[in-house]
Every structure is written in structure tokens, then in C-alpha cells.
N, C-alpha and C positions, 0 to 999 in steps of 0.2 A: 855402778851396777846395772844390768840390763831391765827394760820395763818388764817388770813381773807380771802385771795384770796382763800385756800382751801375752807374753808365753802362757799364763794359764787358758786365756783366747785359745790361742793355738791349739792347746793340749784339748780342751774341750773341744775343738773342730774336728779333733781325728778319735773322738771316746770311740766311735763306734766301731770306727776301723781296726782301733787297739783290742777290744772286746773280741772282735769277730776272729782276729789271730790268738788272742787268748784262747778262747774256746775250740780253736782248731787244733791247739796245741795239747788241751785239755783233753781231747778225744782220742789222740793218739799219744799217750807217755810212753815214755822210751826209759830203759836203766840205764845206767852208769858206762860211757863211752858204748853207749848203743843207740846215740841219739841221730840217725843218718836222716828222717825223714825231718826232724826238727832242724838240723844244723843244713838241711837243704832249704827249706822255709825262711833260715835268715838267708842264707845265702841271694836265694830267688829276689826277698822283699829287699836287700841291700843294692843287687842290679837294680832295683825297677827305679833307686832314686839313685844311682847312678854312685854309688858310693865304691870305692875298690876297698878291696880285703884281701886278709890272707886266710888261705886253707889250703891242705888241714895243719893244724897245730892241736897237739895233745890228741891226736885220732880224730875228734870230731869237732874239735874247734874252729871258731871264725873269730878272726880281729877286723873291723871295719878299720876306715882312716877316715877323717874328714879334716879340712884346713890346710896347713901349707908345708905338711909332712916330716915338719922339725918341731924343734922346742921354742918355747916351752910348750909342754905336754900334759895333760890330765886323760885319766883313763875312767871309764865308765863301764862296771860288771854286772852281767847279769848269767845265772847258773841255768841249764837247760834239762837236766836229769829228773826223770822220776824217780818213783818207789816202790818196792814189792809189796804194796797193799792193795786187796780190792775193795772198789769205791762204792758206800754206800748211801754218799750223797744224793738227794734228791733235786738234780738239775737237771735240763735237758740236754745238756751235752755231757754227760756223762763219759767214763772211761768206756772204749769200744774193747780194750784189751782186756782180760780177766787178769786179776791177781796185779796190775801193776796200773798206779795212778798218781796223779799230780798232786801230792798231801802236803805238800810243801812251800808251792805259789813257787815254784821256778818259772811254770808255762806264765805265772803272771809278769816275774822278771824279763824273761825272755819281750813280750808282747811290748811292755813298755818300755824297754832298751831299745827294740824298730822303732817307737813313736818317737822317741828322743830324739832318734838317728836321723829319721825323716825330718824333724822340726830343724834339728843343727846343721842337716844337709842347706837347706834354705835359707839359712844364718850363714850359712860358709863364709862370705863376704866380712862378718863379725868376729870370727874364731880365730882369736890372736895367739895361732899358734895351733895346734896339733889336738885333735882329741880322738884317743883308742875307744872303738867298741868293743868291748870284752864278751864272745858270747862261751861261755867254758864251761864245759862237759866235768859230770861224773865229781858234783860238790859231796855225794849221798855216799861216801863213804870212800871213794876211789881216789881222793887228794890231785882232785883236776885243777885244781890251783896250784900248785904244786909243780904237773906237770907241763902248765903254760907259761910258768915264772921260768921253769929250764931249759924251757925250749923259748925262751927269748920275747914274750909277749912284754915287759919292762924294760925292753931296750929298742934302738934304735925308731923313733930318738926316745932316749931315757924320761921315762915318767916321771915328771916331778910330786904329783898328789892322786891318787887314787878314790872312789866312792861307789859304793856300791848300796844297794837298795831293799831291802826285805819285808816280803807283807808279815805284819802283825796282830796276832789276832787277838790280842789281849789291848788294844790302841783301838779305840773309836772313830772309824771315817773321819779323814780331816785333822786327825792330829799325826806328828809323826815326833818321834821319840829315841835316845840314845844318851851318848854322856860320853866325857872325855876320860882316858884311860882304858882300861880292862871292860870290853861290853861283854866277849861271851869267852866261855872256859875254854882251856888247853883239855885234851880230850884223847883217851885210844882204848881201843878193843882189848879183849879179855879175853882170854881162852883156858879154859883147867880142864884138864881130863884125871879122874882120880880111878886109881888100877886097884883091884881085888879079886877076891877070890868067888867066884859064883856058885852056886850051889841049890839044893833043895832049901825053898821057904819053911817048909817044917822042920828044918836042920841047922838055924844060923848058925848054930856053934860050930859046923862044919865048914863055916865059909868065913870070908874076911868080906864084910858087907861096905862097900864104897856108895851105897845108896845113904845111909846114916853117915855115914864118915862125910858125905856133901851135904848134908843138912846142917853139920856141925860147922863145916867152912864157912857155907854160908854164913850162919847166925855170927861166925867171929869175923866174918869181914865186914861185919854192919860195926864193929867196935873201931876200925878205922877214922870214922868220921867221929864217934862219938867221945870216944877216948884218946886219940893222938892229933885232933884236928883242934888248933884255938878256936872257940865257939865264937869269936870274932872274923873268923876266916870261913872260905866256904870249901868244900867239897862232896862228890857224889860219887859213892862203888855201887854199882846196882847190875843186881847178877841176873839176866833177862831173861834165859832159855836153859832146860834142864833137860837132856835126855838120856834114857836109861830103859831096860830093859823093853819085852816083850809079851808077857806070858803074868800071870796071878801068881803062880806060884813058883817062880823061879827068880834068886835073887841073881842080878848081870854081873858079868866079871868086871865092867866098869861104867862110866858115870860121866857126860859131857855136858860141862858147863859155858854159859856164854854170858858175858857180861861187857858194861863201860865203865871206867874210872877218869873223872873228872876233877880238875883242880884250878884255880886261876892263875898258876904261872907255870912252867916248865918245870923247875925245880922240886915245884909241889906234887906235881905230876909224877915226879921219878922216884920220889919219896914213898909216895901209895902204892907205887909199882913195884918199888922193894917189899916193901911191906907186905903185902897180898901175898907175892911168894914164898917169903918167909913162913907167914899165916898158914895158906894153904899148905905147904910142905909139910910144917911142924904138925897141921892137925892130923893130916894124913899118916904121918908116923906114929903119932903115938896111939893111932888107932888102926896100927899095922896094914896101913894103905901106902900104897903111891901117891902123889900127885906130881904132875908135870905142867907148868902154868906158862904160857905165852901170850905176847900181845903183838897181833896179826897186823900188816896192815901198815899205816903211818902215825905215828904221835902227832894231833893235831896241836899248832901252838896257839898260846890264846890271841882272839882278835883285839889287838890293840887302836883305841882311835887317837890321830895326834889332836893335840888341843888345836893349832890354828885350824886344820879341816872342819873340826869340829863347830868352830865357834864363825865360821862362813858356810857351815851346811844348818846353824842355824838363823844367820843371816838371811838367809835365801829362805828357809820356810817362813822365818816370822813376817817375811814381806807377801809373802803368798797367803796366808794361810791365820796370820794375826799371833803375833808374842807368844798368847795364853796358848797356842795350839801347838807349839814346842816345846817337848819336855823333857828333862833329864830324868833317865829311867836307869833304876839297879841293876845292875850285871844280871845274866844267864848266865846259866850251865849249861846251856848247851853249846855246841860247837861248831863253828864253820869256815872253812877252807880258804877265804878272803883273808886269815892271818897270814898265809904265805905271800900274800902281798905287800901286808903291810910290816911286814919281819923286813923287806927291805926299802920301799918309800911310804911316806906319810900317806893315809888315808882315812877314812871315815865311812864308818858300818850305820847304817840308819834305819830303824824301825819304821815303816809305812801303816797306821793305822790301817783295817781292815773291818773291823769289826761294825756289826748292823744286828744286832738281836731280831729287829722286825724283818731282815729276809735269812735267819737262822743262821747267818754267819757268825759263829759263836764257838767253834771248835776248834781247838789249838794244832798245829802242824804231826805232821804224822798220824790221825785219828781218821780212819775211813769215812769220816761224814765232814771232813773239810773243805769248809767254805770261805771263800773272801766276797766283800761288798764291791763289785765291778766300779763301782762310782770312783775307786779310790784310784783309780789306773790312771787317768788321767793326770790327777795331783802328781802322780809318778813318773809320766812323762817330764809333766813340768817341772820337777823338782832338778830331774839330773840333767835338763837343758839348764836349767838355773846353778847346779854347782860346776858345771862345766865350761860356763861363759865367765862367772865369776870368779873361777879360779886363776884362767888364762887372765882376763884383766888385772887381776891382783900381782901375779906373778910378773906379770908384761912391764906392770906401770914402774 
């Protein structure tokens, strides 16, 4: 394994450079498949380091290449898109775009991988194969990982192993965490439209009320987890949005609801989807309404960490941070389209601790006051480099 102390020193040496790029990205967040400025910054930075790249891929994606150009091959992935959230974090580099924010740390992921690219290029003579630098659009609901995969990111040369880092606000700075096997859940979006007969709120008997029916559907859907899922298993059904009506005294014609369904396996997700449809349509019918349910977009598979890849990730992190700082953590019910890569090649998705109460970095992803401890970014850079070089050494030996 390469000298980890040297990698940490080199990563610390470009800390300010990485932070500056992270802040630049943070000020100009872009939503899925709109990452034009972000993609341009990535390409310009790769060009400065003399790193060849492929663009466009999946519209705004970029894939850089370091090394021999053939196998063995390891990929490092960073996502680039932001969220439709108005930032409330008290930082001097706040989002300059109303209603958009890097509330899940993808600005950090992109900046860390750019830093790793810079160091790997300097060590290119030690790269025993090929490192692919995967800058992916549209993780937040756009299945950008699937599109990148379909457009050949795992081929030419064939990727033998892939790693991803994600800032992890529940872990303190200086720690990392993951686990073998299922690490993040399978997930899908959910739409329900409940149709009735509107009318005057003073005469509900002359209507078929979709509002009260929708309330019953929301309540009944919760029994999917509490009464149909093994207590030792995990699943989540969340209704997150309900829209109907515009007046105090009018019962509306219909109600629109949205939410998500999550499970730890694709069969589990399918069962929940089927039962949610049965419950929604059955409750609606019992109340003289009609319910139409669909699952828009993509069904995200669970993110499954390969045992060998997680073992290597642990070894690299332990040498850099100390064994006590490398944690086995429980699965999370969040979804990640990194799963589209690990469906086809072994990989490992690792949480990078960024929690620092003194700096107010305590809020979780998708929160308007989300912050990260930027001291963690250099660690992420070093880990990326360490994962790549150690993997190529292991595969090539």
C-alpha cells in the first residue's frame, strides 16, 4: 500500500484549493441535468492538470482518465447536482440562486474528486492501470448514474471496482463509516390522485369528498410498515406532499399526494408498491372515490457494498485516520444512484464524517441549514487517492 502519510500531507497541501472550488460550486448550485457551469469548472480543472476527459456523457457528465488507459481499472465517482431548497445556512459563500442549494454535499464531492485528480496526475507513473474520474449529474431523482452506466462509463476499459464518498453529517470529522452488504435502501417515488365529486362545504352530503378519503389512505398506508413488514426488517412509506382545493368553503374535486417508498431489497420495494396500490384503490372505492396511483421516474436499487471493496476501504482509512476512526454503521433508508454502478461491478460507498458542533455543522442532508466541516475535505481527497492506488495494486499484483 502506498505511503498514506504522504497522501494526507499532499491532500492537506491543496486544502485551500479544494475548499475554494467547493465554495465556488456552492455559490452557483444547479439542479439535475442543468449542471452546465459545474461541468465547465470540472473540465477546465481537468484541462489545467493535463487530464483527458470525455464530455458530454449523460448530458452534463464528465469522465476523466488517468493512467495507462487500459486495465486493471478503478473508478471514483462524485455527483454534481444541487437541490430545489432555499439556503438558510449562515455561511459567507451562501447560494446566490434563490430556491437552489447544495444541501446534500455534492459540491464537496465534486471538489474532493478534483483534488484527488490533481494528486493522482502527479503520481501517474505509479498508477498500475487506469483510474476513471466519474463526475455524474442528476443524482437527486434523475437517475444520472443509470444514464452514465448506459452510456458506457463502466466500459473501455472495463471498471473492476468503483468507490464513492458521501459527506455524512451524523459522523464526526475525522471518521468514516460504511458496512458490507446493503448500505442504502431501494427507493421509488409515489403519486396518488384521489378523485371525488366537489361541492359546497356546507353540504358535504351532496359531494364525494376526496379530502377525507385521502386522509384515510395516508393513515392506512402506515400500516404497511407497522403490520406487514417483519419488525426485524426495515421499510419506510412517507407521504410528503398533499395538494387540493383553493377555498375555505369548497370541497375540491380531487387531491394530489406525493411521497416515497423505501425497502432494503428490490423484491421488498415491489411488494410495498403493489400493496400501496391495493390500499389506495380499495380505501378510495370504499368511500365512493377513485384513486390512481403510479410510481414516476426510476426505482432505485439498494446500494450494496462489496465485501472486498469495503475491506480495502477500511484498510486505507485505518492507515490514514486510525482504526478507531473507521466505523461499521447501520444501513440508512436513504437512496443513492451509486447503486446503478454496483449492480454491475463491485464497489463501496463510504460515509465521510463532516459533523462539527462548534461550527454548526449538525444538520442533516436536504435541510436548508445544512453545513459541513470543510476540514474533512482534505481527508476525502486522500481517501479517494488511497482507494484508487490500493485497488490497482491489489488487482494488478
